[in-house]
Backbone bond lengths (Angstrom), bond angles and torsions (degrees), N, CA, C in turn:
res aa  C-N    CA-C-N  psi(-1)  N-CA   C-N-CA  omega(-1)  CA-C   N-CA-C  phi
1 X - - - 1.465 - - 1.517 109.75 -
2 X 1.336 116.75 135.60 1.456 121.14 175.43 1.523 108.96 -90.39
3 X 1.333 116.35 126.53 1.465 120.37 179.83 1.519 109.10 -137.51
4 X 1.310 115.98 154.71 1.462 121.74 -177.74 1.522 110.31 -122.07
5 X 1.322 114.28 159.32 1.460 119.93 178.72 1.529 108.83 -144.21
6 X 1.308 115.85 91.59 1.454 120.33 177.81 1.518 113.32 71.72
7 X 1.342 114.55 -157.74 1.457 120.57 -174.41 1.526 110.77 -138.15
8 X 1.329 115.35 139.19 1.455 120.53 171.96 1.519 108.64 -84.59
9 X 1.312 116.14 141.80 1.462 121.12 171.87 1.518 106.82 -99.79
10 X 1.331 116.11 123.80 1.459 120.88 -176.31 1.525 110.53 -121.72
11 X 1.316 114.73 156.34 1.459 121.20 177.65 1.521 108.71 -127.23
12 X 1.335 116.68 134.26 1.460 120.35 -179.89 1.522 110.84 -80.16
13 X 1.330 115.53 152.01 1.454 120.65 -179.11 1.529 112.50 -82.98
14 X 1.339 116.14 -19.31 1.468 118.82 -176.77 1.524 112.01 -72.62
15 X 1.339 118.32 -45.63 1.462 120.70 -177.33 1.522 113.76 -137.76
16 X 1.329 116.04 0.41 1.464 119.00 179.15 1.513 114.44 80.60
17 X 1.327 117.67 13.75 1.463 120.48 178.53 1.524 109.89 -62.92
18 X 1.323 115.80 147.64 1.461 121.03 -176.58 1.530 110.07 -111.32
19 X 1.338 115.33 133.49 1.460 122.55 178.13 1.528 108.36 -135.95
20 X 1.324 114.62 172.40 1.463 119.54 168.90 1.520 108.94 -118.60
21 X 1.311 115.05 154.29 1.457 121.61 175.13 1.519 108.40 -142.09
22 X 1.303 116.42 151.22 1.462 120.89 -176.81 1.523 110.26 -61.67
23 X 1.310 114.89 138.72 1.464 121.50 177.36 1.525 108.56 -101.38
24 X 1.324 116.45 112.38 1.456 121.28 -176.95 1.526 110.55 -86.39
25 X 1.335 115.65 131.88 1.459 119.99 173.66 1.524 111.19 -95.66
26 X 1.328 117.11 -23.26 1.462 122.42 173.59 1.520 108.25 -158.19
27 X 1.323 116.26 151.84 1.459 121.30 -178.20 1.520 109.56 -132.72
28 X 1.319 116.14 130.66 1.456 123.02 174.61 1.531 107.51 -96.35
29 X 1.315 117.07 125.99 1.460 121.20 -175.46 1.531 112.77 -90.68
30 X 1.316 117.51 10.59 1.464 120.71 -178.26 1.529 111.37 -73.50
31 X 1.314 114.88 153.47 1.461 122.00 175.56 1.519 108.11 -149.61
32 X 1.327 116.46 162.22 1.459 119.95 178.84 1.526 110.55 -76.53
33 X 1.326 116.63 -38.77 1.460 121.05 179.00 1.528 109.48 -131.28
34 X 1.317 115.77 140.46 1.460 122.41 170.16 1.523 107.28 -117.78
35 X 1.333 115.36 142.44 1.467 120.28 179.94 1.524 109.12 -126.70
36 X 1.331 115.26 152.28 1.459 119.32 -176.62 1.525 113.06 -65.84
37 X 1.337 118.71 -20.48 1.461 120.39 177.00 1.526 112.30 -84.40
38 X 1.329 116.44 5.04 1.461 120.74 177.26 1.515 114.53 95.52
39 X 1.313 117.37 -6.83 1.466 119.99 179.11 1.524 110.36 -69.77
40 X 1.333 114.99 149.01 1.464 121.59 174.56 1.518 108.31 -136.06
41 X 1.307 116.44 142.09 1.460 119.94 176.06 1.519 109.25 -113.70
42 X 1.339 114.82 142.94 1.461 122.40 -177.57 1.535 110.43 51.69
43 X 1.317 114.17 47.16 1.456 120.18 -179.63 1.525 110.41 -79.41
44 X 1.325 116.27 146.32 1.454 121.55 177.42 1.524 112.11 -89.99
45 X 1.330 117.30 4.59 1.451 121.75 176.45 1.523 109.06 -128.87
46 X 1.333 118.78 155.29 1.462 120.68 179.10 1.529 111.22 -61.99
47 X 1.320 116.62 139.26 1.467 121.45 -179.66 1.521 112.17 -127.15
48 X 1.339 116.78 18.32 1.467 119.90 -175.16 1.525 113.17 -93.05
49 X 1.334 117.41 2.73 1.460 120.24 179.20 1.508 114.68 75.40
50 X 1.342 117.34 4.50 1.458 120.34 -179.31 1.515 114.29 73.81
51 X 1.338 117.60 19.98 1.464 121.65 -178.69 1.519 110.32 -76.75
52 X 1.340 115.74 129.25 1.458 121.63 -179.42 1.538 109.67 -140.44
53 X 1.350 115.10 157.62 1.463 120.89 175.51 1.521 109.44 -106.01
54 X 1.333 115.93 131.35 1.455 121.00 -179.74 1.535 110.57 -83.87
55 X 1.310 115.71 164.40 1.462 121.12 178.26 1.518 112.02 -62.23
56 X 1.339 116.43 -26.49 1.465 120.66 -178.47 1.525 112.65 -85.36
57 X 1.334 117.16 -1.43 1.458 121.10 178.02 1.514 114.56 98.31
58 X 1.324 117.81 -10.84 1.457 120.68 176.32 1.529 110.21 -77.67
59 X 1.322 115.31 162.27 1.456 120.88 176.84 1.527 109.21 -112.71
60 X 1.327 115.65 143.58 1.454 120.25 -177.23 1.512 110.01 -143.39
61 X 1.324 115.74 168.43 1.460 122.73 175.26 1.513 108.54 -109.55
62 X 1.313 116.83 144.82 1.461 120.46 -174.74 1.526 112.22 -57.06
63 X 1.330 117.09 -36.95 1.458 118.17 -177.48 1.534 112.73 -73.29
64 X 1.332 116.79 -7.92 1.460 120.37 177.83 1.527 112.35 -89.14
65 X 1.315 117.87 -5.27 1.467 121.15 -175.42 1.523 111.20 -88.53
66 X 1.339 115.21 171.24 1.455 122.24 177.46 1.524 109.46 -102.49
67 X 1.322 117.74 132.84 1.466 121.56 174.58 1.531 108.51 -80.27
68 X 1.311 115.71 121.25 1.475 118.70 -176.76 1.520 113.01 -120.70
69 X 1.328 117.75 0.49 1.462 118.12 179.37 1.510 112.57 170.99
70 X 1.298 114.14 -172.74 1.465 121.98 -176.86 1.515 108.49 -152.57
71 X 1.336 116.74 144.31 1.462 120.56 175.34 1.521 110.18 -145.12
72 X 1.323 115.03 145.00 1.462 120.94 -179.59 1.524 111.35 -74.57
73 X 1.324 116.43 -44.18 1.461 122.60 178.66 1.523 108.87 -110.18
74 X 1.311 115.88 135.72 1.465 119.86 -175.76 1.524 110.62 -72.63
75 X 1.331 115.24 122.80 1.458 121.55 175.00 1.528 110.89 -121.98
76 X 1.318 116.89 -16.06 1.465 123.03 179.94 1.531 107.71 -106.04
77 X 1.334 118.40 138.80 1.470 120.95 -178.15 1.530 112.15 -54.73
78 X 1.314 115.27 148.39 1.461 121.35 -179.77 1.523 110.92 -79.59
79 X 1.326 114.81 152.79 1.463 120.86 169.25 1.523 106.39 -83.90
80 X 1.322 117.35 104.03 1.462 121.53 -171.09 1.525 111.69 -83.02
81 X 1.328 116.96 142.27 1.470 120.44 177.55 1.525 111.26 -61.96
82 X 1.325 115.79 148.76 1.464 121.71 175.39 1.523 107.83 -81.92
83 X 1.330 116.94 130.14 1.456 121.02 -177.93 1.526 111.21 -73.02
84 X 1.333 115.80 150.96 1.462 120.96 179.94 1.526 112.05 -57.32
85 X 1.337 115.79 -37.53 1.462 120.18 -176.92 1.529 112.33 -64.85
86 X 1.326 117.33 -17.90 1.461 121.01 -178.13 1.523 112.72 -93.85
87 X 1.330 118.52 -5.57 1.461 121.24 -172.34 1.521 113.40 -61.49
88 X 1.323 117.16 -37.11 1.471 119.92 -179.48 1.523 110.51 -62.74
89 X 1.328 117.34 -40.07 1.460 120.99 177.11 1.523 111.22 -69.54
90 X 1.327 116.63 -36.04 1.469 120.11 178.58 1.526 110.08 -61.50
91 X 1.317 116.93 -37.77 1.461 121.00 -178.69 1.524 112.92 -66.90
92 X 1.306 117.31 -14.32 1.462 120.97 177.30 1.529 112.16 -84.74
93 X 1.335 116.63 -5.44 1.461 121.52 -179.40 1.528 110.10 -88.34
94 X 1.316 115.25 168.29 1.462 121.25 176.69 1.523 108.33 -83.88
95 X 1.326 116.54 98.65 1.455 122.00 -174.16 1.517 111.10 -107.09
96 X 1.312 115.96 148.07 1.457 120.03 171.36 1.519 108.06 -69.93
97 X 1.347 118.89 155.53 1.468 120.34 179.31 1.522 113.04 -55.60
98 X 1.332 117.84 -38.66 1.463 120.76 -178.53 1.523 111.11 -65.77
99 X 1.327 117.29 -41.93 1.462 120.64 178.56 1.527 109.87 -70.32
100 X 1.331 117.04 -42.12 1.468 119.59 -179.66 1.526 111.22 -61.34
101 X 1.323 117.34 -36.42 1.458 120.41 179.25 1.528 110.43 -60.50
102 X 1.322 116.63 -45.08 1.470 120.53 179.69 1.526 110.27 -65.51
103 X 1.336 116.76 -41.70 1.469 120.18 -179.26 1.521 110.16 -63.88
104 X 1.326 117.24 -45.04 1.466 119.97 -178.21 1.530 111.91 -70.83
105 X 1.313 117.59 -31.40 1.462 119.79 174.84 1.534 109.70 -64.01
106 X 1.312 115.65 -45.94 1.460 118.83 177.78 1.528 111.14 -65.48
107 X 1.343 117.86 -38.25 1.463 122.06 -179.84 1.527 109.93 -64.51
108 X 1.313 117.09 -38.62 1.464 122.69 175.27 1.525 110.06 -54.42
109 X 1.313 116.00 -51.09 1.465 120.52 -177.73 1.524 111.26 -68.72
110 X 1.319 115.81 -37.48 1.467 120.69 178.70 1.532 110.54 -62.70
111 X 1.341 116.59 -43.96 1.461 119.81 179.22 1.523 112.01 -68.61
112 X 1.319 117.45 -20.40 1.465 120.85 175.96 1.526 112.93 -83.83
113 X 1.317 117.51 -11.34 1.464 120.50 -175.25 1.537 113.54 -59.52
114 X 1.343 119.84 -41.09 1.470 117.98 177.23 1.534 112.39 -59.76
115 X 1.334 116.24 -35.03 1.462 119.15 177.25 1.530 110.83 -66.73
116 X 1.331 116.91 -34.89 1.465 119.43 178.89 1.528 110.52 -60.33
117 X 1.331 116.77 -38.04 1.457 120.14 178.21 1.533 110.69 -63.65
118 X 1.342 116.51 -41.97 1.465 120.79 177.40 1.526 110.56 -63.64
119 X 1.308 115.35 -42.09 1.464 122.09 -179.83 1.524 110.62 -60.45
120 X 1.336 116.65 -49.58 1.466 120.31 -178.57 1.531 110.91 -61.59
121 X 1.332 115.81 -44.57 1.464 119.74 -179.29 1.526 110.61 -62.85
122 X 1.324 115.80 -41.36 1.466 120.88 179.91 1.524 111.06 -63.44
123 X 1.342 116.32 -46.70 1.458 120.04 -178.13 1.538 111.11 -68.26
124 X 1.325 116.84 -37.32 1.459 119.85 178.24 1.531 110.33 -62.32
125 X 1.326 116.39 -44.40 1.460 120.54 -179.98 1.527 110.63 -66.18
126 X 1.331 115.52 -40.75 1.463 119.85 178.72 1.530 110.90 -62.37
127 X 1.330 115.78 -44.41 1.465 119.51 -178.35 1.528 111.68 -64.98
128 X 1.340 115.66 -37.05 1.465 119.13 178.04 1.527 110.83 -64.20
129 X 1.332 115.75 -44.97 1.465 119.35 -178.44 1.520 110.98 -68.31
130 X 1.336 116.93 -36.22 1.456 120.53 178.77 1.517 110.86 -66.53
131 X 1.342 116.20 -41.85 1.459 120.04 178.80 1.523 110.45 -63.65
132 X 1.335 115.50 -41.11 1.460 119.56 179.34 1.525 110.32 -62.95
133 X 1.331 115.81 -41.87 1.466 120.34 179.12 1.528 110.56 -63.30
134 X 1.322 115.97 -42.63 1.463 120.98 -178.04 1.518 111.35 -64.71
135 X 1.343 116.46 -39.90 1.453 119.85 -179.78 1.531 110.89 -67.60
136 X 1.332 116.54 -37.21 1.472 119.44 177.13 1.528 110.29 -65.86
137 X 1.365 114.52 -39.69 1.457 119.38 178.30 1.523 110.65 -64.11
138 X 1.326 115.68 -41.14 1.462 121.33 179.01 1.532 111.06 -60.07
139 X 1.325 115.37 -45.05 1.465 119.83 -179.61 1.524 111.02 -67.13
140 X 1.329 115.92 -33.78 1.454 120.36 -175.95 1.526 111.94 -71.10
141 X 1.318 117.49 -45.96 1.467 120.46 -174.17 1.526 112.70 -97.38
142 X 1.352 117.59 -6.67 1.443 121.12 175.33 1.518 114.34 69.85
143 X 1.320 117.43 33.02 1.464 120.92 179.26 1.521 110.17 -78.03
144 X 1.308 116.58 152.71 1.458 120.89 177.59 1.523 111.95 -82.64
145 X 1.335 115.49 -29.66 1.460 119.39 -179.43 1.525 109.42 -112.79
146 X 1.325 113.89 142.50 1.461 118.81 -178.66 1.514 110.29 -68.72
147 X 1.326 117.22 133.74 1.462 122.94 175.17 1.523 107.37 -115.03
148 X 1.324 116.89 126.84 1.457 120.51 -178.88 1.514 110.06 -89.74
149 X 1.313 115.50 153.15 1.456 120.90 178.86 1.522 110.21 -71.34
150 X 1.312 116.07 146.60 1.457 120.91 178.98 1.523 108.80 -85.66
151 X 1.318 115.96 80.14 1.456 121.70 -177.07 1.514 110.23 -108.52
152 X 1.316 117.11 147.53 1.458 121.24 179.81 1.518 110.94 -68.42
153 X 1.330 115.98 146.33 1.463 121.35 176.52 1.522 107.81 -77.24
154 X 1.312 117.28 118.83 1.461 120.96 -176.18 1.527 110.65 -119.05
155 X 1.323 115.00 151.67 1.463 122.38 175.84 1.520 107.97 -136.69
156 X 1.331 118.20 161.92 1.471 119.76 178.19 1.523 111.56 -64.18
157 X 1.312 115.92 158.19 1.462 121.44 175.48 1.530 109.55 -64.25
158 X 1.317 115.70 136.54 1.474 121.40 -178.11 1.523 108.29 -112.89
159 X 1.329 116.47 115.85 1.458 122.02 179.07 1.515 109.43 -124.71
160 X 1.331 116.06 126.63 1.456 121.45 -178.93 1.518 111.18 -80.74
161 X 1.326 115.55 138.28 1.457 120.54 171.16 1.525 108.69 -80.40
162 X 1.308 116.58 166.62 1.468 119.77 177.71 1.523 110.12 -63.81
163 X 1.303 116.59 -34.37 1.461 121.81 176.79 1.530 110.76 -60.51
164 X 1.315 116.06 -44.06 1.461 120.32 179.12 1.526 111.41 -66.90
165 X 1.321 116.11 -42.96 1.464 119.60 -178.98 1.528 111.02 -62.83
166 X 1.325 116.04 -43.86 1.463 120.21 179.38 1.524 110.88 -59.94
167 X 1.325 115.82 -43.00 1.459 120.01 -179.89 1.520 111.40 -64.67
168 X 1.342 117.20 -41.86 1.461 120.68 -178.28 1.523 111.93 -67.61
169 X 1.316 117.54 -39.71 1.467 119.86 178.14 1.534 110.97 -65.06
170 X 1.316 116.24 -39.24 1.464 119.63 177.12 1.529 110.24 -67.54
171 X 1.312 117.34 -37.65 1.466 121.33 177.76 1.527 110.34 -62.27
172 X 1.315 117.37 -39.56 1.464 120.69 176.12 1.525 110.97 -62.21
173 X 1.328 116.88 -41.87 1.460 120.62 177.84 1.520 111.00 -60.28
174 X 1.317 116.62 -42.22 1.464 120.94 -178.02 1.523 111.54 -67.91
175 X 1.331 117.24 -38.50 1.468 118.74 177.67 1.524 111.01 -65.80
176 X 1.324 117.18 -29.87 1.470 120.63 177.36 1.523 111.91 -70.40
177 X 1.326 116.91 -21.30 1.469 121.10 -177.41 1.523 112.99 -87.93
178 X 1.316 117.76 -0.71 1.459 120.60 -177.25 1.527 110.47 -111.15
179 X 1.313 114.97 163.76 1.463 120.96 176.82 1.520 112.15 -92.61
180 X 1.319 116.89 -1.05 1.460 120.34 -176.43 1.534 111.29 -80.13
181 X 1.310 115.08 160.78 1.457 121.94 -179.43 1.527 109.49 -88.66
182 X 1.330 116.79 99.62 1.457 121.87 -178.83 1.532 111.21 -111.72
183 X 1.323 118.02 23.21 1.461 120.27 -171.59 1.527 112.92 -62.96
184 X 1.319 117.48 -39.85 1.457 119.24 -179.91 1.528 110.39 -65.66
185 X 1.326 116.41 -42.68 1.459 120.55 177.81 1.527 110.83 -64.23
186 X 1.330 116.91 -41.54 1.466 120.16 178.44 1.522 111.23 -63.66
187 X 1.333 116.71 -38.52 1.462 119.74 177.44 1.525 110.72 -60.81
188 X 1.335 116.53 -40.92 1.460 120.27 178.95 1.527 111.31 -67.73
189 X 1.319 117.29 -39.12 1.473 120.03 178.50 1.520 110.34 -63.68
190 X 1.335 117.17 -47.96 1.467 120.32 178.17 1.530 110.79 -59.95
191 X 1.336 117.01 -38.31 1.467 119.99 179.85 1.517 110.92 -64.04
192 X 1.345 117.04 -44.10 1.464 119.90 179.50 1.529 111.40 -66.80
193 X 1.327 116.50 -25.93 1.464 121.01 175.17 1.527 112.32 -82.36
194 X 1.342 115.90 0.68 1.468 123.36 -177.82 1.524 112.63 64.94
195 X 1.320 116.70 23.79 1.463 121.59 174.76 1.539 107.26 -98.22
196 X 1.322 115.08 75.05 1.461 120.61 -168.12 1.527 113.45 -69.58
197 X 1.321 117.91 -32.97 1.464 119.57 177.83 1.526 110.64 -66.02
198 X 1.343 116.45 -42.25 1.465 120.28 176.48 1.527 110.31 -65.16
199 X 1.326 116.17 -37.75 1.463 120.30 179.53 1.527 110.58 -62.80
200 X 1.324 116.37 -44.03 1.465 119.87 179.66 1.520 111.48 -66.10
201 X 1.338 116.75 -38.92 1.463 120.60 178.18 1.523 110.71 -62.85
202 X 1.333 117.22 -41.93 1.465 120.82 178.46 1.515 110.51 -65.16
203 X 1.323 116.85 -41.49 1.457 120.80 -178.10 1.534 111.69 -64.26
204 X 1.325 115.81 -29.71 1.464 119.65 179.51 1.524 112.42 -67.71
205 X 1.331 117.45 -14.37 1.466 121.60 177.03 1.528 112.53 -87.16
206 X 1.335 116.87 -12.87 1.464 120.64 -177.85 1.528 109.10 -69.16
207 X 1.313 115.87 128.49 1.470 120.24 -175.03 1.525 112.80 -85.63
208 X 1.329 117.49 -23.78 1.465 120.92 178.69 1.518 108.87 -110.45
209 X 1.326 115.99 108.32 1.463 119.94 -174.36 1.528 113.46 -108.38
210 X 1.338 116.68 15.99 1.462 119.36 -177.15 1.525 113.10 -108.34
211 X 1.338 116.78 14.92 1.461 119.67 179.33 1.530 110.48 -89.65
212 X 1.323 115.59 155.13 1.459 120.34 178.74 1.518 111.31 -60.07
213 X 1.338 116.24 -43.57 1.465 120.25 -178.55 1.520 111.22 -61.00
214 X 1.323 115.85 -45.32 1.466 120.31 179.43 1.525 110.65 -58.89
215 X 1.309 117.13 -48.13 1.455 120.96 -176.24 1.527 111.60 -62.65
216 X 1.331 116.38 -39.70 1.464 119.85 -179.96 1.525 110.77 -68.01
217 X 1.331 116.96 -45.40 1.468 119.90 179.46 1.518 110.51 -62.85
218 X 1.332 117.26 -41.10 1.464 121.18 177.42 1.527 110.96 -58.87
219 X 1.310 116.95 -44.38 1.460 120.74 179.84 1.525 111.38 -65.06
220 X 1.335 116.84 -43.33 1.462 120.45 -177.91 1.529 111.59 -67.17
221 X 1.322 116.55 -34.76 1.471 119.41 175.81 1.525 109.51 -63.23
222 X 1.329 115.72 -44.77 1.458 119.88 179.32 1.518 112.71 -61.93
223 X 1.319 116.38 -32.96 1.468 121.21 -179.92 1.526 112.29 -88.05
224 X 1.330 116.09 0.40 1.476 122.01 179.22 1.531 111.80 56.59
225 X 1.332 115.08 45.39 1.457 121.31 176.68 1.520 109.07 -108.71
226 X 1.321 116.79 136.26 1.472 119.88 -172.43 1.527 114.53 -110.19
227 X 1.319 118.96 -3.44 1.462 121.07 -174.89 1.519 111.44 -77.83
228 X 1.346 117.21 149.42 1.472 119.63 168.41 1.531 108.54 -63.76
229 X 1.323 116.30 137.93 1.459 120.36 -179.47 1.522 110.67 -117.50
230 X 1.315 114.67 146.52 1.461 122.59 177.50 1.534 108.92 -96.03
231 X 1.320 114.93 144.44 1.471 118.68 177.41 1.517 109.85 -153.85
232 X 1.321 115.19 171.45 1.457 121.75 178.16 1.515 109.30 -119.50
233 X 1.296 116.95 145.08 1.463 121.16 176.78 1.532 109.76 -81.36
């Protein structure tokens, strides 16, 4: 269960502006949908990367701020999340590499959102037709338990726009500039770019290979599939 307890008072390093942000006492990591590009829908935890806009016009991440206090009732304005629709304009600003990485990661997922709609519609239609087929089969052979047809799992064709490709290549550059372990994310980016050999090489650097995400990406690389996939934990 995700629960909160009051508000942290934070100060930005760019101009010293003061904001409040929710203080979490516990966080539930569950979501209704998980996607291989890291997107989550109806998540019980924040998924915006902590990106915020300062009063002076600069952009910052919540973990880059200074904690200067705490209050039970909010009296200081909140540091509001940056909306997905504004990300393209944010990328036109002079951003630090760390902030740009978060913005481009979110932009990657945002640009994939139209495909998610196609994916859901495709799977819904497939499931309806499969159920209909199974019920006809059930009636035909008189079985007591429903038997589903052995049909391949299909998804819509995934084609990257030049805008998406440019963003992904820049995202790869930014991950190379950090000391953090982004190998799983890089493997997914290479896979979506259909650079499967690079994707497999990146995946071989991942130290934890027992996660659901890892196993799915590994399988999709082997099958030479480049689309973002939805899954459940």
